[in-house]
Short mmCIF file of the C-alpha atoms (twelve columns), coordinates in Angstrom:
data_MODEL
# 
_entry.id   MODEL 
# 
loop_
_atom_site.group_PDB 
_atom_site.id 
_atom_site.type_symbol 
_atom_site.label_atom_id 
_atom_site.label_alt_id 
_atom_site.label_comp_id 
_atom_site.label_asym_id 
_atom_site.label_seq_id 
_atom_site.Cartn_x 
_atom_site.Cartn_y 
_atom_site.Cartn_z 
_atom_site.pdbx_PDB_model_num 
ATOM 1   C CA . MET A 1   90.799  90.841  124.478 1 
ATOM 2   C CA . LYS A 2   91.815  90.225  128.057 1 
ATOM 3   C CA . LEU A 3   95.292  90.488  129.469 1 
ATOM 4   C CA . GLY A 4   95.417  89.477  133.096 1 
ATOM 5   C CA . VAL A 5   98.000  90.496  135.645 1 
ATOM 6   C CA . LYS A 6   98.478  88.738  138.955 1 
ATOM 7   C CA . LEU A 7   99.522  90.120  142.296 1 
ATOM 8   C CA . GLN A 8   101.539 88.049  144.766 1 
ATOM 9   C CA . GLY A 9   101.430 88.294  148.547 1 
ATOM 10  C CA . THR A 10  97.973  89.728  149.229 1 
ATOM 11  C CA . SER A 11  97.258  87.267  152.053 1 
ATOM 12  C CA . PHE A 12  100.572 88.130  153.743 1 
ATOM 13  C CA . ALA A 13  99.843  91.860  153.272 1 
ATOM 14  C CA . ARG A 14  96.378  91.384  154.772 1 
ATOM 15  C CA . ALA A 15  97.960  89.845  157.883 1 
ATOM 16  C CA . GLN A 16  100.573 92.611  158.171 1 
ATOM 17  C CA . LEU A 17  97.951  95.357  157.869 1 
ATOM 18  C CA . ALA A 18  95.713  93.629  160.421 1 
ATOM 19  C CA . THR A 19  98.461  94.123  163.023 1 
ATOM 20  C CA . VAL A 20  98.193  97.910  162.568 1 
ATOM 21  C CA . ASN A 21  94.395  97.810  162.320 1 
ATOM 22  C CA . ARG A 22  94.244  98.660  158.585 1 
ATOM 23  C CA . LYS A 23  92.694  96.979  155.539 1 
ATOM 24  C CA . VAL A 24  94.401  95.805  152.356 1 
ATOM 25  C CA . ASP A 25  91.581  96.849  149.977 1 
ATOM 26  C CA . PRO A 26  92.474  100.582 149.747 1 
ATOM 27  C CA . VAL A 27  96.117  99.685  149.125 1 
ATOM 28  C CA . LEU A 28  95.144  97.197  146.424 1 
ATOM 29  C CA . ARG A 29  92.717  99.612  144.734 1 
ATOM 30  C CA . GLY A 30  95.337  102.363 144.672 1 
ATOM 31  C CA . ALA A 31  97.958  100.043 143.175 1 
ATOM 32  C CA . LEU A 32  95.525  98.787  140.527 1 
ATOM 33  C CA . ASN A 33  94.413  102.289 139.530 1 
ATOM 34  C CA . THR A 34  97.978  103.614 139.347 1 
ATOM 35  C CA . THR A 35  99.034  100.627 137.249 1 
ATOM 36  C CA . ALA A 36  96.114  101.070 134.842 1 
ATOM 37  C CA . THR A 37  96.894  104.783 134.413 1 
ATOM 38  C CA . LYS A 38  100.610 104.169 133.853 1 
ATOM 39  C CA . THR A 39  99.945  101.300 131.434 1 
ATOM 40  C CA . ARG A 40  97.508  103.382 129.395 1 
ATOM 41  C CA . THR A 41  99.983  106.249 129.096 1 
ATOM 42  C CA . GLN A 42  103.294 104.407 128.685 1 
ATOM 43  C CA . ASP A 43  102.309 101.254 126.824 1 
ATOM 44  C CA . TYR A 44  99.444  102.452 124.637 1 
ATOM 45  C CA . VAL A 45  99.104  106.237 124.219 1 
ATOM 46  C CA . LYS A 46  102.827 106.948 123.647 1 
ATOM 47  C CA . PRO A 47  103.342 104.240 120.969 1 
ATOM 48  C CA . ILE A 48  100.058 105.071 119.191 1 
ATOM 49  C CA . GLY A 49  100.670 108.838 119.419 1 
ATOM 50  C CA . PRO A 50  103.034 109.102 116.416 1 
ATOM 51  C CA . ILE A 51  100.504 107.586 114.008 1 
ATOM 52  C CA . LEU A 52  97.478  109.723 114.983 1 
ATOM 53  C CA . LYS A 53  96.982  113.475 115.087 1 
ATOM 54  C CA . SER A 54  98.305  114.856 118.350 1 
ATOM 55  C CA . SER A 55  95.017  115.765 119.990 1 
ATOM 56  C CA . LEU A 56  92.964  112.659 119.154 1 
ATOM 57  C CA . LEU A 57  94.022  110.303 121.966 1 
ATOM 58  C CA . GLY A 58  93.866  112.699 124.875 1 
ATOM 59  C CA . ARG A 59  91.049  115.053 124.008 1 
ATOM 60  C CA . GLN A 60  87.650  115.075 125.662 1 
ATOM 61  C CA . LEU A 61  85.002  114.129 123.134 1 
ATOM 62  C CA . SER A 62  81.393  115.135 123.466 1 
ATOM 63  C CA . GLY A 63  78.490  112.717 123.687 1 
ATOM 64  C CA . ALA A 64  78.786  109.250 122.245 1 
ATOM 65  C CA . ASP A 65  81.834  110.048 120.085 1 
ATOM 66  C CA . THR A 66  84.481  107.745 121.545 1 
ATOM 67  C CA . ARG A 67  86.686  107.203 118.489 1 
ATOM 68  C CA . GLY A 68  90.335  107.232 119.367 1 
ATOM 69  C CA . LYS A 69  89.759  106.900 123.084 1 
ATOM 70  C CA . ILE A 70  91.472  104.586 125.519 1 
ATOM 71  C CA . ARG A 71  89.389  104.749 128.678 1 
ATOM 72  C CA . ILE A 72  90.232  103.509 132.152 1 
ATOM 73  C CA . LYS A 73  87.654  101.779 134.316 1 
ATOM 74  C CA . ARG A 74  89.050  102.248 137.813 1 
ATOM 75  C CA . ALA A 75  88.888  99.839  140.724 1 
ATOM 76  C CA . ARG A 76  86.466  100.907 143.427 1 
ATOM 77  C CA . ARG A 77  84.697  99.497  146.445 1 
ATOM 78  C CA . GLY A 78  82.947  96.306  145.374 1 
ATOM 79  C CA . MET A 79  84.872  96.028  142.074 1 
ATOM 80  C CA . MET A 80  88.491  95.124  142.657 1 
ATOM 81  C CA . ASN A 81  89.752  95.281  139.095 1 
ATOM 82  C CA . ALA A 82  90.946  98.166  136.943 1 
ATOM 83  C CA . ARG A 83  90.601  97.948  133.170 1 
ATOM 84  C CA . VAL A 84  92.079  99.742  130.181 1 
ATOM 85  C CA . ILE A 85  89.391  99.804  127.473 1 
ATOM 86  C CA . PRO A 86  90.144  100.798 123.860 1 
ATOM 87  C CA . SER A 87  87.462  102.158 121.544 1 
ATOM 88  C CA . SER A 88  86.480  99.812  118.723 1 
ATOM 89  C CA . SER A 89  85.092  102.619 116.540 1 
ATOM 90  C CA . GLY A 90  86.985  103.258 113.323 1 
ATOM 91  C CA . ILE A 91  89.132  106.384 113.152 1 
ATOM 92  C CA . ARG A 92  88.753  108.806 110.256 1 
ATOM 93  C CA . VAL A 93  91.591  108.479 107.762 1 
ATOM 94  C CA . ASP A 94  92.292  112.201 107.930 1 
ATOM 95  C CA . ASP A 95  92.881  111.837 111.707 1 
ATOM 96  C CA . TYR A 96  95.961  109.723 110.880 1 
ATOM 97  C CA . LYS A 97  99.207  111.640 110.438 1 
ATOM 98  C CA . ARG A 98  100.109 109.772 107.248 1 
ATOM 99  C CA . TRP A 99  97.925  108.178 104.628 1 
ATOM 100 C CA . VAL A 100 98.375  107.397 100.942 1 
ATOM 101 C CA . PHE A 101 96.264  106.054 98.105  1 
ATOM 102 C CA . GLU A 102 96.915  103.705 95.229  1 
ATOM 103 C CA . ALA A 103 95.078  104.654 92.023  1 
ATOM 104 C CA . LEU A 104 93.129  101.720 90.569  1 
ATOM 105 C CA . SER A 105 91.235  103.685 87.913  1 
ATOM 106 C CA . ALA A 106 90.545  107.303 87.005  1 
ATOM 107 C CA . THR A 107 87.894  107.599 89.744  1 
ATOM 108 C CA . ARG A 108 88.885  105.013 92.350  1 
ATOM 109 C CA . GLY A 109 91.905  104.560 94.554  1 
ATOM 110 C CA . ARG A 110 92.598  102.370 97.594  1 
ATOM 111 C CA . VAL A 111 93.380  104.199 100.812 1 
ATOM 112 C CA . TYR A 112 96.140  103.084 103.168 1 
ATOM 113 C CA . VAL A 113 97.048  104.492 106.580 1 
ATOM 114 C CA . TYR A 114 100.486 104.210 108.152 1 
ATOM 115 C CA . GLY A 115 100.492 102.408 111.467 1 
ATOM 116 C CA . LEU A 116 102.845 100.738 113.900 1 
ATOM 117 C CA . ARG A 117 104.117 98.142  111.438 1 
ATOM 118 C CA . GLY A 118 103.715 99.677  107.987 1 
ATOM 119 C CA . GLN A 119 100.605 100.314 105.905 1 
ATOM 120 C CA . LYS A 120 97.082  99.133  106.668 1 
ATOM 121 C CA . LEU A 121 94.171  99.184  104.218 1 
ATOM 122 C CA . ALA A 122 91.390  101.588 105.215 1 
ATOM 123 C CA . ALA A 123 87.668  101.217 104.532 1 
ATOM 124 C CA . GLY A 124 87.178  103.801 101.811 1 
ATOM 125 C CA . PHE A 125 88.385  105.220 98.518  1 
ATOM 126 C CA . VAL A 126 89.883  108.326 96.959  1 
ATOM 127 C CA . ASN A 127 88.965  109.848 93.600  1 
ATOM 128 C CA . PRO A 128 92.403  110.435 92.023  1 
ATOM 129 C CA . SER A 129 90.948  112.808 89.383  1 
ATOM 130 C CA . SER A 130 89.433  115.084 92.012  1 
ATOM 131 C CA . ASN A 131 91.038  118.363 93.013  1 
ATOM 132 C CA . ARG A 132 90.737  117.633 96.758  1 
ATOM 133 C CA . GLN A 133 91.522  113.872 96.789  1 
ATOM 134 C CA . THR A 134 89.851  113.315 100.151 1 
ATOM 135 C CA . PRO A 135 89.339  109.806 101.533 1 
ATOM 136 C CA . LEU A 136 85.634  108.924 101.372 1 
ATOM 137 C CA . SER A 137 83.610  106.036 102.741 1 
ATOM 138 C CA . THR A 138 82.223  103.416 100.379 1 
ATOM 139 C CA . ARG A 139 78.878  103.568 102.207 1 
ATOM 140 C CA . ILE A 140 76.293  106.282 101.796 1 
ATOM 141 C CA . LYS A 141 74.200  107.293 104.819 1 
ATOM 142 C CA . ARG A 142 71.105  109.426 104.234 1 
ATOM 143 C CA . GLY A 143 72.328  110.497 100.817 1 
ATOM 144 C CA . LYS A 144 75.711  111.711 102.097 1 
ATOM 145 C CA . ILE A 145 79.149  110.217 101.653 1 
ATOM 146 C CA . SER A 146 81.090  110.307 104.906 1 
ATOM 147 C CA . ALA A 147 84.823  110.170 105.581 1 
ATOM 148 C CA . ALA A 148 86.739  106.916 105.152 1 
ATOM 149 C CA . LEU A 149 87.618  105.019 108.316 1 
ATOM 150 C CA . GLY A 150 90.937  103.479 109.223 1 
ATOM 151 C CA . PRO A 151 91.608  100.843 111.889 1 
ATOM 152 C CA . SER A 152 90.299  101.489 115.393 1 
ATOM 153 C CA . ILE A 153 92.318  102.023 118.548 1 
ATOM 154 C CA . ALA A 154 91.369  98.464  119.549 1 
ATOM 155 C CA . TYR A 155 93.270  97.163  116.494 1 
ATOM 156 C CA . TRP A 156 96.464  98.992  117.529 1 
ATOM 157 C CA . PHE A 157 95.836  98.072  121.184 1 
ATOM 158 C CA . LYS A 158 95.828  94.385  120.273 1 
ATOM 159 C CA . GLN A 159 99.108  94.738  118.366 1 
ATOM 160 C CA . LEU A 160 100.765 96.410  121.348 1 
ATOM 161 C CA . SER A 161 99.504  93.884  123.923 1 
ATOM 162 C CA . THR A 162 102.415 91.469  123.999 1 
ATOM 163 C CA . PRO A 163 103.601 89.037  126.665 1 
ATOM 164 C CA . GLN A 164 106.575 91.360  127.363 1 
ATOM 165 C CA . MET A 165 104.195 94.277  127.996 1 
ATOM 166 C CA . GLN A 166 102.143 92.058  130.291 1 
ATOM 167 C CA . ARG A 167 105.253 91.105  132.291 1 
ATOM 168 C CA . ARG A 168 106.285 94.787  132.610 1 
ATOM 169 C CA . THR A 169 102.796 95.704  133.801 1 
ATOM 170 C CA . ASN A 170 102.766 92.829  136.286 1 
ATOM 171 C CA . ALA A 171 106.159 93.860  137.690 1 
ATOM 172 C CA . PHE A 172 105.022 97.489  138.014 1 
ATOM 173 C CA . LEU A 173 101.839 96.404  139.819 1 
ATOM 174 C CA . GLN A 174 103.868 94.316  142.272 1 
ATOM 175 C CA . ARG A 175 106.288 97.190  143.010 1 
ATOM 176 C CA . GLU A 176 103.446 99.716  143.381 1 
ATOM 177 C CA . PHE A 177 101.547 97.402  145.742 1 
ATOM 178 C CA . GLU A 178 104.623 96.852  147.923 1 
ATOM 179 C CA . ARG A 179 105.373 100.606 147.990 1 
ATOM 180 C CA . ARG A 180 101.818 101.427 149.053 1 
ATOM 181 C CA . LEU A 181 101.860 98.591  151.612 1 
ATOM 182 C CA . ARG A 182 105.050 99.951  153.248 1 
ATOM 183 C CA . ALA A 183 103.536 103.462 153.355 1 
ATOM 184 C CA . GLU A 184 100.337 102.171 154.963 1 
ATOM 185 C CA . ILE A 185 102.238 100.162 157.605 1 
ATOM 186 C CA . ALA A 186 104.451 103.202 158.324 1 
ATOM 187 C CA . LYS A 187 101.336 105.196 159.281 1 
ATOM 188 C CA . GLY A 188 101.039 103.010 162.374 1 
ATOM 189 C CA . ILE A 189 98.083  101.823 164.417 1 
ATOM 190 C CA . ARG A 190 94.814  103.681 164.036 1 
# 
């Protein structure tokens, strides 16, 4: 899913910075990176935080384990776009703060996780007759039953990506660019 934001006035800024012998690219990269960081924190991590265990979104995971992560790909020289990238890996049901099950029979129950807008069906089951009643996956890998998986961060990311959020992000980018432009012009001629 792509949500684009547009910046106004880059050609005018380029001309203004040329008068003080400076380039617009560092200003633009800084504004893009700041906007991506702020958007990740304010518009995605904070709203998703109440539904997941507190340490899942912000913790550093080892190796290829990227479940629950919202990464930022920063703008740099040669790549003038910053991206907020959600993980599409399912999140273990027991990493959600709230989950319930609906008993269908003595040994099977549907698992639901609580999300942003109510309950969402998870990929797994619970044995209601069991003492532990842990959510388990319906697939067996190498003779072992793994934990049930709920919706990924990408699912919640898509629900949060609204036109209003896009307008807020666009307005923040514009303000940040103008603030950085004024600071760069205030430095004077090199």
